[in-house]
N, CA and C atoms as a LAMMPS dump frame, in Angstrom:
ITEM: TIMESTEP
0
ITEM: NUMBER OF ATOMS
276
ITEM: BOX BOUNDS ff ff ff
-5.0000000000000000e+02 5.0000000000000000e+02
-5.0000000000000000e+02 5.0000000000000000e+02
-5.0000000000000000e+02 5.0000000000000000e+02
ITEM: ATOMS id mol type element x y z
1 1 1 N 20.251 -1.15 38.543
2 1 2 C 20.657 0.074 39.226
3 1 3 C 19.481 0.635 40.023
4 2 1 N 19.763 1.242 41.134
5 2 2 C 18.706 1.934 41.864
6 2 3 C 18.203 3.137 41.06
7 3 1 N 16.98 3.528 41.324
8 3 2 C 16.365 4.62 40.553
9 3 3 C 17.147 5.925 40.683
10 4 1 N 17.665 6.188 41.876
11 4 2 C 18.397 7.44 42.086
12 4 3 C 19.673 7.476 41.253
13 5 1 N 20.415 6.356 41.229
14 5 2 C 21.648 6.291 40.431
15 5 3 C 21.344 6.364 38.938
16 6 1 N 20.286 5.698 38.532
17 6 2 C 19.895 5.719 37.119
18 6 3 C 19.537 7.145 36.685
19 7 1 N 18.795 7.867 37.515
20 7 2 C 18.422 9.244 37.189
21 7 3 C 19.661 10.131 37.113
22 8 1 N 20.613 9.916 38.017
23 8 2 C 21.847 10.711 38.008
24 8 3 C 22.66 10.449 36.734
25 9 1 N 22.758 9.18 36.338
26 9 2 C 23.507 8.855 35.122
27 9 3 C 22.807 9.4 33.874
28 10 1 N 21.486 9.372 33.871
29 10 2 C 20.747 9.934 32.738
30 10 3 C 20.969 11.432 32.646
31 11 1 N 20.949 12.095 33.799
32 11 2 C 21.136 13.548 33.814
33 11 3 C 22.512 13.92 33.274
34 12 1 N 23.51 13.133 33.573
35 12 2 C 24.868 13.395 33.101
36 12 3 C 25.11 12.826 31.702
37 13 1 N 24.074 12.237 31.137
38 13 2 C 24.121 11.657 29.785
39 13 3 C 25.165 10.553 29.665
40 14 1 N 25.277 9.782 30.734
41 14 2 C 26.165 8.627 30.726
42 14 3 C 25.395 7.322 30.571
43 15 1 N 24.072 7.42 30.557
44 15 2 C 23.237 6.238 30.455
45 15 3 C 22.213 6.464 29.351
46 16 1 N 22.061 5.472 28.515
47 16 2 C 21.07 5.524 27.446
48 16 3 C 20.195 4.285 27.565
49 17 1 N 18.905 4.508 27.798
50 17 2 C 17.983 3.387 27.913
51 17 3 C 17.399 3.094 26.536
52 18 1 N 17.422 1.818 26.177
53 18 2 C 16.94 1.374 24.878
54 18 3 C 15.928 0.263 25.111
55 19 1 N 14.802 0.34 24.411
56 19 2 C 13.789 -0.705 24.489
57 19 3 C 13.944 -1.606 23.266
58 20 1 N 14.107 -2.887 23.508
59 20 2 C 14.253 -3.854 22.434
60 20 3 C 12.98 -4.675 22.321
61 21 1 N 12.509 -4.853 21.104
62 21 2 C 11.351 -5.694 20.853
63 21 3 C 11.806 -6.892 20.04
64 22 1 N 11.281 -8.042 20.368
65 22 2 C 11.631 -9.236 19.613
66 22 3 C 10.353 -9.979 19.262
67 23 1 N 10.41 -10.695 18.165
68 23 2 C 9.273 -11.448 17.673
69 23 3 C 9.72 -12.865 17.365
70 24 1 N 8.832 -13.811 17.602
71 24 2 C 9.064 -15.195 17.231
72 24 3 C 8.256 -15.471 15.985
73 25 1 N 8.904 -15.957 14.968
74 25 2 C 8.235 -16.264 13.709
75 25 3 C 8.291 -17.772 13.508
76 26 1 N 7.117 -18.356 13.308
77 26 2 C 7.037 -19.798 13.091
78 26 3 C 6.238 -20.069 11.824
79 27 1 N 6.444 -21.237 11.287
80 27 2 C 5.697 -21.647 10.107
81 27 3 C 4.266 -21.973 10.514
82 28 1 N 3.307 -21.396 9.792
83 28 2 C 1.905 -21.645 10.086
84 28 3 C 1.386 -22.864 9.352
85 29 1 N 0.1 -23.109 9.511
86 29 2 C -0.498 -24.287 8.883
87 29 3 C -0.586 -24.133 7.362
88 30 1 N -0.619 -22.902 6.856
89 30 2 C -0.727 -22.676 5.417
90 30 3 C 0.634 -22.401 4.771
91 31 1 N 1.736 -22.677 5.475
92 31 2 C 3.068 -22.427 4.94
93 31 3 C 3.37 -23.353 3.78
94 32 1 N 3.953 -22.78 2.73
95 32 2 C 4.34 -23.565 1.569
96 32 3 C 5.509 -22.87 0.886
97 33 1 N 6.428 -23.656 0.356
98 33 2 C 7.554 -23.062 -0.364
99 33 3 C 7.22 -22.808 -1.824
100 34 1 N 6.176 -23.441 -2.316
101 34 2 C 5.767 -23.239 -3.702
102 34 3 C 4.699 -22.147 -3.751
103 35 1 N 4.828 -21.27 -4.723
104 35 2 C 3.865 -20.191 -4.89
105 35 3 C 2.771 -20.667 -5.833
106 36 1 N 1.543 -20.684 -5.347
107 36 2 C 0.413 -21.114 -6.172
108 36 3 C -0.12 -19.911 -6.928
109 37 1 N -0.152 -20.006 -8.235
110 37 2 C -0.631 -18.911 -9.068
111 37 3 C -2.153 -18.955 -9.119
112 38 1 N -2.779 -17.855 -8.746
113 38 2 C -4.224 -17.789 -8.761
114 38 3 C -4.696 -17.288 -10.121
115 39 1 N -5.803 -17.804 -10.563
116 39 2 C -6.372 -17.396 -11.845
117 39 3 C -7.044 -16.037 -11.701
118 40 1 N -6.948 -15.232 -12.751
119 40 2 C -7.57 -13.912 -12.734
120 40 3 C -8.692 -13.787 -13.749
121 41 1 N -8.732 -14.672 -14.715
122 41 2 C -9.753 -14.581 -15.76
123 41 3 C -10.447 -15.931 -15.934
124 42 1 N -11.725 -15.853 -16.223
125 42 2 C -12.517 -17.041 -16.509
126 42 3 C -12.713 -17.107 -18.022
127 43 1 N -12.179 -18.143 -18.643
128 43 2 C -12.241 -18.268 -20.098
129 43 3 C -13.367 -19.209 -20.507
130 44 1 N -13.825 -19.113 -21.764
131 44 2 C -14.859 -20.033 -22.234
132 44 3 C -14.419 -21.498 -22.176
133 45 1 N -13.119 -21.754 -22.37
134 45 2 C -12.626 -23.125 -22.301
135 45 3 C -12.775 -23.699 -20.891
136 46 1 N -12.534 -22.858 -19.874
137 46 2 C -12.681 -23.309 -18.492
138 46 3 C -14.136 -23.663 -18.202
139 47 1 N -15.055 -22.867 -18.738
140 47 2 C -16.473 -23.119 -18.497
141 47 3 C -16.91 -24.403 -19.198
142 48 1 N -16.467 -24.597 -20.451
143 48 2 C -16.9 -25.775 -21.204
144 48 3 C -16.34 -27.069 -20.623
145 49 1 N -15.1 -27.047 -20.127
146 49 2 C -14.508 -28.261 -19.571
147 49 3 C -14.832 -28.443 -18.093
148 50 1 N -15.258 -27.383 -17.417
149 50 2 C -15.555 -27.469 -15.991
150 50 3 C -14.329 -27.404 -15.11
151 51 1 N -13.187 -27.032 -15.676
152 51 2 C -11.953 -26.983 -14.888
153 51 3 C -11.924 -25.801 -13.925
154 52 1 N -12.821 -24.841 -14.089
155 52 2 C -12.83 -23.672 -13.219
156 52 3 C -13.216 -24.042 -11.782
157 53 1 N -13.855 -25.179 -11.591
158 53 2 C -14.283 -25.575 -10.247
159 53 3 C -13.093 -25.931 -9.343
160 54 1 N -12.007 -26.419 -9.92
161 54 2 C -10.855 -26.829 -9.129
162 54 3 C -9.779 -25.743 -9.032
163 55 1 N -9.903 -24.656 -9.781
164 55 2 C -8.865 -23.632 -9.814
165 55 3 C -9.098 -22.571 -8.735
166 56 1 N -8.006 -22.102 -8.103
167 56 2 C -8.154 -20.993 -7.147
168 56 3 C -8.183 -19.665 -7.909
169 57 1 N -9.168 -18.83 -7.615
170 57 2 C -9.285 -17.532 -8.281
171 57 3 C -8.886 -16.423 -7.327
172 58 1 N -8.282 -15.41 -7.887
173 58 2 C -7.883 -14.245 -7.118
174 58 3 C -9.142 -13.47 -6.737
175 59 1 N -9.285 -13.061 -5.459
176 59 2 C -10.488 -12.319 -5.072
177 59 3 C -10.534 -10.958 -5.752
178 60 1 N -11.724 -10.519 -6.102
179 60 2 C -11.902 -9.25 -6.795
180 60 3 C -11.975 -8.119 -5.777
181 61 1 N -11.251 -7.045 -6.019
182 61 2 C -11.219 -5.905 -5.109
183 61 3 C -12.207 -4.853 -5.603
184 62 1 N -13.37 -4.756 -4.955
185 62 2 C -14.388 -3.807 -5.372
186 62 3 C -14.101 -2.39 -4.879
187 63 1 N -13.209 -2.223 -3.921
188 63 2 C -12.928 -0.888 -3.39
189 63 3 C -11.765 -0.2 -4.098
190 64 1 N -11.151 -0.849 -5.067
191 64 2 C -10.04 -0.218 -5.765
192 64 3 C -10.557 0.841 -6.73
193 65 1 N -9.813 1.939 -6.855
194 65 2 C -10.245 3.062 -7.684
195 65 3 C -9.841 2.905 -9.141
196 66 1 N -8.794 2.189 -9.405
197 66 2 C -8.34 2.029 -10.784
198 66 3 C -7.48 3.196 -11.229
199 67 1 N -7.012 3.14 -12.454
200 67 2 C -6.167 4.192 -12.996
201 67 3 C -7.015 5.252 -13.682
202 68 1 N -6.601 6.492 -13.521
203 68 2 C -7.292 7.581 -14.199
204 68 3 C -6.9 7.572 -15.676
205 69 1 N -7.834 7.872 -16.579
206 69 2 C -7.477 7.893 -17.998
207 69 3 C -6.485 9.015 -18.281
208 70 1 N -5.501 8.722 -19.13
209 70 2 C -4.457 9.702 -19.429
210 70 3 C -4.742 10.475 -20.706
211 71 1 N -5.927 10.34 -21.259
212 71 2 C -6.222 11.017 -22.516
213 71 3 C -7.005 12.304 -22.241
214 72 1 N -7.098 13.155 -23.239
215 72 2 C -7.889 14.376 -23.133
216 72 3 C -7.04 15.579 -22.764
217 73 1 N -7.486 16.751 -23.208
218 73 2 C -6.802 18.008 -22.934
219 73 3 C -7.84 19.066 -22.608
220 74 1 N -7.379 20.14 -21.979
221 74 2 C -8.264 21.266 -21.716
222 74 3 C -8.566 22.006 -23.018
223 75 1 N -9.769 22.549 -23.088
224 75 2 C -10.123 23.386 -24.223
225 75 3 C -9.243 24.627 -24.165
226 76 1 N -8.784 25.159 -25.312
227 76 2 C -7.88 26.323 -25.289
228 76 3 C -8.447 27.502 -24.509
229 77 1 N -9.754 27.755 -24.605
230 77 2 C -10.321 28.884 -23.865
231 77 3 C -10.31 28.613 -22.353
232 78 1 N -10.54 27.373 -21.956
233 78 2 C -10.474 27.046 -20.54
234 78 3 C -9.046 27.161 -20.014
235 79 1 N -8.072 26.813 -20.861
236 79 2 C -6.675 26.923 -20.467
237 79 3 C -6.294 28.385 -20.246
238 80 1 N -6.736 29.278 -21.164
239 80 2 C -6.45 30.708 -21.03
240 80 3 C -7.134 31.256 -19.787
241 81 1 N -8.382 30.823 -19.547
242 81 2 C -9.112 31.319 -18.384
243 81 3 C -8.419 30.907 -17.089
244 82 1 N -7.912 29.683 -17.018
245 82 2 C -7.223 29.249 -15.802
246 82 3 C -5.892 29.986 -15.631
247 83 1 N -5.214 30.292 -16.736
248 83 2 C -3.974 31.049 -16.639
249 83 3 C -4.248 32.476 -16.164
250 84 1 N -5.302 33.097 -16.683
251 84 2 C -5.659 34.439 -16.238
252 84 3 C -6.051 34.443 -14.764
253 85 1 N -6.813 33.462 -14.343
254 85 2 C -7.2 33.362 -12.94
255 85 3 C -5.957 33.244 -12.063
256 86 1 N -4.983 32.424 -12.489
257 86 2 C -3.752 32.269 -11.714
258 86 3 C -2.981 33.588 -11.628
259 87 1 N -2.927 34.346 -12.743
260 87 2 C -2.229 35.626 -12.756
261 87 3 C -2.883 36.593 -11.778
262 88 1 N -4.228 36.683 -11.81
263 88 2 C -4.934 37.599 -10.909
264 88 3 C -4.8 37.165 -9.449
265 89 1 N -4.747 35.863 -9.189
266 89 2 C -4.545 35.399 -7.814
267 89 3 C -3.166 35.771 -7.303
268 90 1 N -2.161 35.708 -8.186
269 90 2 C -0.806 36.073 -7.786
270 90 3 C -0.676 37.565 -7.551
271 91 1 N -1.49 38.371 -8.289
272 91 2 C -1.46 39.815 -8.11
273 91 3 C -2.187 40.234 -6.821
274 92 1 N -3.046 39.401 -6.354
275 92 2 C -3.77 39.718 -5.112
276 92 3 C -5.163 40.125 -5.413
């Protein structure tokens, strides 16, 4: 369509322009249908037999934070102090 006609149809809301994206997906050189399980722990048996040299190990993530410990509670006096602080903040 010419630009003038396209603008007129858009103004009258009779034309809707849509952008379509498409991707081609192909099998790469490392494609495999079998899932190879990577080792996560090094055991004394692996060291003694030397089998650890042929096993794939999962890379270690040094930037992970880990889980926070779920144990521990506030001291009763600290709990009362935080409740009082909250009450005074709500009062202004």
